[in-house]
A tleap script that builds the chain and sets N, CA, C and O, in Angstrom:
source leaprc.protein.ff14SB
mol = sequence {
  NMET HIE LEU LYS ASP LEU ALA GLY ILE LEU
  PRO VAL GLU GLY THR ALA SER ARG ASP LEU
  GLU VAL THR GLY LEU SER SER ASP SER ARG
  ALA VAL LYS THR GLY VAL VAL PHE PHE ALA
  LEU ALA GLY SER LYS ALA ASP GLY SER ALA
  TYR ALA ALA ASP CALA
}
set mol.1.N position { 95.282 79.956 91.550 }
set mol.1.CA position { 94.313 80.957 91.189 }
set mol.1.C position { 94.997 82.323 91.233 }
set mol.1.O position { 95.918 82.549 92.018 }
set mol.2.N position { 94.534 83.215 90.386 }
set mol.2.CA position { 95.064 84.575 90.355 }
set mol.2.C position { 93.973 85.562 90.779 }
set mol.2.O position { 92.781 85.260 90.715 }
set mol.3.N position { 94.407 86.736 91.209 }
set mol.3.CA position { 93.467 87.752 91.663 }
set mol.3.C position { 92.429 88.071 90.592 }
set mol.3.O position { 91.268 88.329 90.911 }
set mol.4.N position { 92.835 88.056 89.339 }
set mol.4.CA position { 91.882 88.356 88.257 }
set mol.4.C position { 90.764 87.315 88.205 }
set mol.4.O position { 89.655 87.635 87.778 }
set mol.5.N position { 91.030 86.070 88.633 }
set mol.5.CA position { 89.993 85.043 88.663 }
set mol.5.C position { 88.947 85.373 89.728 }
set mol.5.O position { 87.750 85.201 89.501 }
set mol.6.N position { 89.401 85.845 90.882 }
set mol.6.CA position { 88.477 86.252 91.942 }
set mol.6.C position { 87.684 87.484 91.524 }
set mol.6.O position { 86.493 87.596 91.816 }
set mol.7.N position { 88.348 88.399 90.844 }
set mol.7.CA position { 87.695 89.639 90.425 }
set mol.7.C position { 86.527 89.368 89.482 }
set mol.7.O position { 85.629 90.199 89.351 }
set mol.8.N position { 86.538 88.226 88.836 }
set mol.8.CA position { 85.441 87.880 87.943 }
set mol.8.C position { 84.179 87.449 88.667 }
set mol.8.O position { 83.096 87.468 88.083 }
set mol.9.N position { 84.303 87.056 89.952 }
set mol.9.CA position { 83.135 86.575 90.690 }
set mol.9.C position { 82.850 87.357 91.968 }
set mol.9.O position { 81.766 87.236 92.539 }
set mol.10.N position { 83.815 88.159 92.422 }
set mol.10.CA position { 83.655 88.936 93.654 }
set mol.10.C position { 84.057 90.385 93.411 }
set mol.10.O position { 84.872 90.665 92.533 }
set mol.11.N position { 83.488 91.309 94.185 }
set mol.11.CA position { 83.916 92.708 94.045 }
set mol.11.C position { 85.297 92.892 94.670 }
set mol.11.O position { 85.432 92.850 95.893 }
set mol.12.N position { 86.306 93.092 93.857 }
set mol.12.CA position { 87.684 93.240 94.331 }
set mol.12.C position { 88.087 94.700 94.229 }
set mol.12.O position { 87.957 95.319 93.173 }
set mol.13.N position { 88.581 95.250 95.344 }
set mol.13.CA position { 89.057 96.629 95.361 }
set mol.13.C position { 90.527 96.637 95.730 }
set mol.13.O position { 91.006 95.728 96.408 }
set mol.14.N position { 91.234 97.643 95.293 }
set mol.14.CA position { 92.636 97.785 95.662 }
set mol.14.C position { 93.499 98.078 94.460 }
set mol.14.O position { 93.018 98.181 93.332 }
set mol.15.N position { 94.783 98.211 94.726 }
set mol.15.CA position { 95.724 98.584 93.676 }
set mol.15.C position { 96.647 97.441 93.279 }
set mol.15.O position { 97.545 97.632 92.460 }
set mol.16.N position { 96.442 96.268 93.838 }
set mol.16.CA position { 97.313 95.130 93.537 }
set mol.16.C position { 97.146 94.688 92.085 }
set mol.16.O position { 96.084 94.854 91.485 }
set mol.17.N position { 98.207 94.128 91.545 }
set mol.17.CA position { 98.168 93.594 90.188 }
set mol.17.C position { 97.177 92.437 90.119 }
set mol.17.O position { 97.172 91.570 90.993 }
set mol.18.N position { 96.363 92.422 89.115 }
set mol.18.CA position { 95.377 91.344 88.944 }
set mol.18.C position { 96.045 90.014 88.586 }
set mol.18.O position { 95.386 88.974 88.581 }
set mol.19.N position { 97.346 90.039 88.286 }
set mol.19.CA position { 98.069 88.817 87.949 }
set mol.19.C position { 98.705 88.146 89.162 }
set mol.19.O position { 99.383 87.130 89.013 }
set mol.20.N position { 98.500 88.696 90.367 }
set mol.20.CA position { 99.072 88.094 91.570 }
set mol.20.C position { 98.476 86.716 91.816 }
set mol.20.O position { 97.278 86.505 91.631 }
set mol.21.N position { 99.322 85.781 92.235 }
set mol.21.CA position { 98.842 84.444 92.568 }
set mol.21.C position { 98.217 84.464 93.955 }
set mol.21.O position { 98.807 84.986 94.901 }
set mol.22.N position { 97.026 83.897 94.074 }
set mol.22.CA position { 96.310 83.821 95.344 }
set mol.22.C position { 96.460 82.410 95.886 }
set mol.22.O position { 96.119 81.434 95.217 }
set mol.23.N position { 96.979 82.313 97.121 }
set mol.23.CA position { 97.177 81.000 97.737 }
set mol.23.C position { 96.189 80.728 98.858 }
set mol.23.O position { 96.121 79.611 99.370 }
set mol.24.N position { 95.420 81.743 99.243 }
set mol.24.CA position { 94.450 81.552 100.309 }
set mol.24.C position { 93.569 82.772 100.491 }
set mol.24.O position { 93.812 83.829 99.908 }
set mol.25.N position { 92.537 82.606 101.313 }
set mol.25.CA position { 91.591 83.670 101.626 }
set mol.25.C position { 91.452 83.750 103.136 }
set mol.25.O position { 91.503 82.727 103.819 }
set mol.26.N position { 91.275 84.969 103.669 }
set mol.26.CA position { 91.108 85.117 105.111 }
set mol.26.C position { 90.298 86.360 105.433 }
set mol.26.O position { 90.422 87.385 104.762 }
set mol.27.N position { 89.472 86.265 106.462 }
set mol.27.CA position { 88.778 87.439 106.983 }
set mol.27.C position { 89.420 87.880 108.296 }
set mol.27.O position { 88.918 88.785 108.962 }
set mol.28.N position { 90.531 87.239 108.668 }
set mol.28.CA position { 91.296 87.579 109.878 }
set mol.28.C position { 92.592 88.256 109.444 }
set mol.28.O position { 93.473 87.606 108.881 }
set mol.29.N position { 92.714 89.549 109.699 }
set mol.29.CA position { 93.891 90.302 109.246 }
set mol.29.C position { 95.182 89.769 109.848 }
set mol.29.O position { 96.253 89.965 109.272 }
set mol.30.N position { 95.104 89.099 110.995 }
set mol.30.CA position { 96.305 88.547 111.647 }
set mol.30.C position { 96.832 87.315 110.923 }
set mol.30.O position { 97.982 86.925 111.124 }
set mol.31.N position { 96.008 86.700 110.089 }
set mol.31.CA position { 96.396 85.471 109.393 }
set mol.31.C position { 96.895 85.725 107.974 }
set mol.31.O position { 97.268 84.787 107.269 }
set mol.32.N position { 96.901 86.983 107.556 }
set mol.32.CA position { 97.276 87.306 106.178 }
set mol.32.C position { 98.788 87.302 106.008 }
set mol.32.O position { 99.524 87.898 106.795 }
set mol.33.N position { 99.231 86.616 104.964 }
set mol.33.CA position { 100.643 86.606 104.576 }
set mol.33.C position { 100.691 86.673 103.057 }
set mol.33.O position { 99.648 86.753 102.407 }
set mol.34.N position { 101.861 86.643 102.498 }
set mol.34.CA position { 102.013 86.757 101.048 }
set mol.34.C position { 101.120 85.750 100.324 }
set mol.34.O position { 101.149 84.555 100.617 }
set mol.35.N position { 100.341 86.243 99.391 }
set mol.35.CA position { 99.479 85.394 98.586 }
set mol.35.C position { 98.075 85.213 99.130 }
set mol.35.O position { 97.210 84.674 98.439 }
set mol.36.N position { 97.832 85.655 100.362 }
set mol.36.CA position { 96.514 85.494 100.981 }
set mol.36.C position { 95.707 86.778 100.797 }
set mol.36.O position { 96.195 87.870 101.091 }
set mol.37.N position { 94.484 86.648 100.316 }
set mol.37.CA position { 93.602 87.788 100.103 }
set mol.37.C position { 92.765 88.001 101.358 }
set mol.37.O position { 92.170 87.061 101.887 }
set mol.38.N position { 92.725 89.250 101.830 }
set mol.38.CA position { 91.938 89.623 103.007 }
set mol.38.C position { 90.561 90.096 102.575 }
set mol.38.O position { 90.438 90.964 101.711 }
set mol.39.N position { 89.524 89.522 103.178 }
set mol.39.CA position { 88.155 89.947 102.944 }
set mol.39.C position { 87.678 90.703 104.168 }
set mol.39.O position { 87.593 90.136 105.257 }
set mol.40.N position { 87.368 91.977 103.998 }
set mol.40.CA position { 86.889 92.813 105.101 }
set mol.40.C position { 85.377 92.637 105.208 }
set mol.40.O position { 84.620 93.147 104.382 }
set mol.41.N position { 84.955 91.917 106.225 }
set mol.41.CA position { 83.539 91.655 106.430 }
set mol.41.C position { 83.018 92.502 107.582 }
set mol.41.O position { 83.720 92.711 108.571 }
set mol.42.N position { 81.796 92.987 107.458 }
set mol.42.CA position { 81.168 93.735 108.543 }
set mol.42.C position { 80.498 92.743 109.484 }
set mol.42.O position { 79.695 91.910 109.063 }
set mol.43.N position { 80.841 92.847 110.761 }
set mol.43.CA position { 80.254 91.962 111.756 }
set mol.43.C position { 79.432 92.742 112.762 }
set mol.43.O position { 79.289 93.959 112.646 }
set mol.44.N position { 78.892 92.045 113.748 }
set mol.44.CA position { 78.071 92.713 114.757 }
set mol.44.C position { 78.916 93.486 115.765 }
set mol.44.O position { 78.418 94.411 116.407 }
set mol.45.N position { 80.198 93.114 115.914 }
set mol.45.CA position { 81.069 93.782 116.885 }
set mol.45.C position { 82.158 94.618 116.234 }
set mol.45.O position { 82.662 95.553 116.855 }
set mol.46.N position { 82.526 94.312 115.023 }
set mol.46.CA position { 83.610 95.043 114.352 }
set mol.46.C position { 83.388 95.030 112.847 }
set mol.46.O position { 82.721 94.150 112.302 }
set mol.47.N position { 83.965 96.026 112.195 }
set mol.47.CA position { 83.916 96.119 110.739 }
set mol.47.C position { 85.307 95.780 110.223 }
set mol.47.O position { 86.272 96.473 110.545 }
set mol.48.N position { 85.417 94.741 109.439 }
set mol.48.CA position { 86.706 94.284 108.939 }
set mol.48.C position { 87.481 95.325 108.166 }
set mol.48.O position { 88.707 95.247 108.092 }
set mol.49.N position { 86.796 96.304 107.584 }
set mol.49.CA position { 87.517 97.333 106.832 }
set mol.49.C position { 88.425 98.156 107.738 }
set mol.49.O position { 89.365 98.786 107.251 }
set mol.50.N position { 88.167 98.165 109.037 }
set mol.50.CA position { 89.027 98.877 109.987 }
set mol.50.C position { 90.391 98.201 110.110 }
set mol.50.O position { 91.345 98.815 110.588 }
set mol.51.N position { 90.491 96.945 109.683 }
set mol.51.CA position { 91.733 96.179 109.793 }
set mol.51.C position { 92.433 95.982 108.448 }
set mol.51.O position { 93.452 95.294 108.378 }
set mol.52.N position { 91.906 96.569 107.400 }
set mol.52.CA position { 92.468 96.375 106.063 }
set mol.52.C position { 93.921 96.820 105.976 }
set mol.52.O position { 94.728 96.139 105.343 }
set mol.53.N position { 94.273 97.931 106.586 }
set mol.53.CA position { 95.660 98.411 106.534 }
set mol.53.C position { 96.601 97.437 107.232 }
set mol.53.O position { 97.750 97.286 106.815 }
set mol.54.N position { 96.135 96.777 108.285 }
set mol.54.CA position { 96.957 95.793 109.000 }
set mol.54.C position { 97.192 94.548 108.163 }
set mol.54.O position { 98.234 93.902 108.276 }
set mol.55.N position { 96.226 94.216 107.328 }
set mol.55.CA position { 96.333 93.015 106.506 }
set mol.55.C position { 97.344 93.236 105.406 }
set mol.55.O position { 97.583 92.339 104.598 }
savepdb mol mol.pdb
quit
């Protein structure tokens, strides 16, 4: 799957090329590696957008 495929069904923000290959999804910034898309989710204890730079 490519980022452009996700962008067709989810709100995707950022400056990455839409042609990047996506190999996984994660809401845990510590688990993000090359090819993994980070989803910043708002929770009851933390807001995932605070960890976007770490991802």
